[in-house]
C-alpha positions, 0 to 999 in steps of 0.5 A, spaced: 202 772 671 200 765 675 195 761 673 192 754 673 195 749 668 189 751 662 189 744 657 182 743 656 177 740 652 176 744 646 170 742 642 165 746 638 158 747 638 154 753 636 147 755 638 144 763 637 144 767 640 150 767 644 154 761 642 159 756 646 165 754 642 169 749 647 173 752 652 171 748 658 176 751 661 176 749 669 180 754 671 182 763 670 187 761 665 194 765 664 194 770 659 200 773 657 202 779 653 204 779 645 211 783 645 208 790 642 202 789 641 196 791 647 193 784 646 194 777 651 194 771 648 193 763 653 200 760 651 196 754 655 191 754 652 190 749 645 186 755 642 186 762 639 184 765 646 185 773 647 184 779 650 184 785 647 180 792 650 177 789 655 174 783 651 177 776 650 176 774 643 178 768 639 178 765 633 175 759 631 173 755 624 175 761 621 170 766 624 171 770 631 167 770 637 168 775 644 166 774 650 167 778 657 168 772 660 174 767 659 169 762 659 163 764 654 158 765 652 159 768 646 158 771 641 160 773 634 164 778 631 162 780 624 169 779 619 168 787 618 167 788 626 174 785 628 179 790 632 185 792 627 189 789 633 187 783 632 188 782 625 196 784 627 197 778 631 203 774 629 202 767 627 206 764 632 201 767 637 195 762 635 196 756 639 191 752 634 193 756 627 188 754 621 191 751 616 192 755 612 197 759 617 201 754 613 208 757 611 207 765 614 212 766 618 211 766 625 214 773 627 209 776 622 201 778 621 197 771 618 196 774 611 189 776 611 189 778 605 191 773 602 185 768 605 179 773 605 180 776 598 180 783 594 174 784 598 177 784 605 183 787 603 180 794 600 175 795 605 181 793 610 186 798 607 193 798 612 191 794 617 198 791 616 201 798 617 200 802 623 207 807 628 211 801 631 213 806 637 207 807 640 202 803 643 196 803 646 196 800 653 193 793 654 187 793 658 188 790 664 185 783 666 179 781 670 182 779 675 176 777 680 174 772 674 179 768 677 174 767 683 169 763 678 170 757 676 166 750 675 160 750 679 160 756 681 162 759 673 156 764 673 149 763 669 149 768 663 144 772 665 149 773 672 156 775 668 153 782 666 151 785 673 158 781 676 162 784 670 159 792 671 161 791 679 168 788 678 170 791 672 171 798 671 175 799 664 171 803 659 173 800 652 178 805 648 178 802 641 172 805 637 170 799 634 170 795 641 166 800 643 161 801 638 160 793 638 159 794 646 155 801 645 160 804 649 159 811 649 166 815 648 168 820 653 167 827 651 175 829 648 177 822 648 174 820 642 180 818 638 185 820 643 189 814 642 190 815 635 185 809 633 182 808 626 180 800 626 180 797 621 184 802 617 189 800 619 192 806 623 193 805 631 199 807 634 203 802 639 206 803 645 212 798 646 210 793 652 213 786 656 211 780 658 
């Protein structure tokens, strides 16, 4: 997928309730599929930017953030509200890996249990085990955002309306639905086998 070079100045500045985490990208970034996952990453960014189930996600300074727009503003995601497929992203797809990733294999998921401790591990038992032969489809990227850059990037109060008008994807992951306040479609609550944070999601193979 074509995209403008997205090497950007990445600085951290936090303000609540929304935060700016420094993805001052001059244009819509190139996003590539993480092979075997319903997740995209930004290979040209010097930052951990992902796209999963209709939202952008970022890990910065040991905190996860989410946004419906590629350049924020961002909202903090509680550790126990992070979808399981984000925990599973292999180490090599973190473009700015935390220091504690050192020594971990690039093709394996980070050793989150080691990092977060037994409490986290007990609450997320099985997060790193799932059927790799069945996988939810990756959500479509919000390509309309390619038209908004620089001074034309919308203000936060404009983003919601623009997103609703231009991006008609319905979140599938129950954890994301809960975060976004989305009501599940009747008969489809767990139709994709998602039991996020318990590690029983299904997987269907993806090619880049």
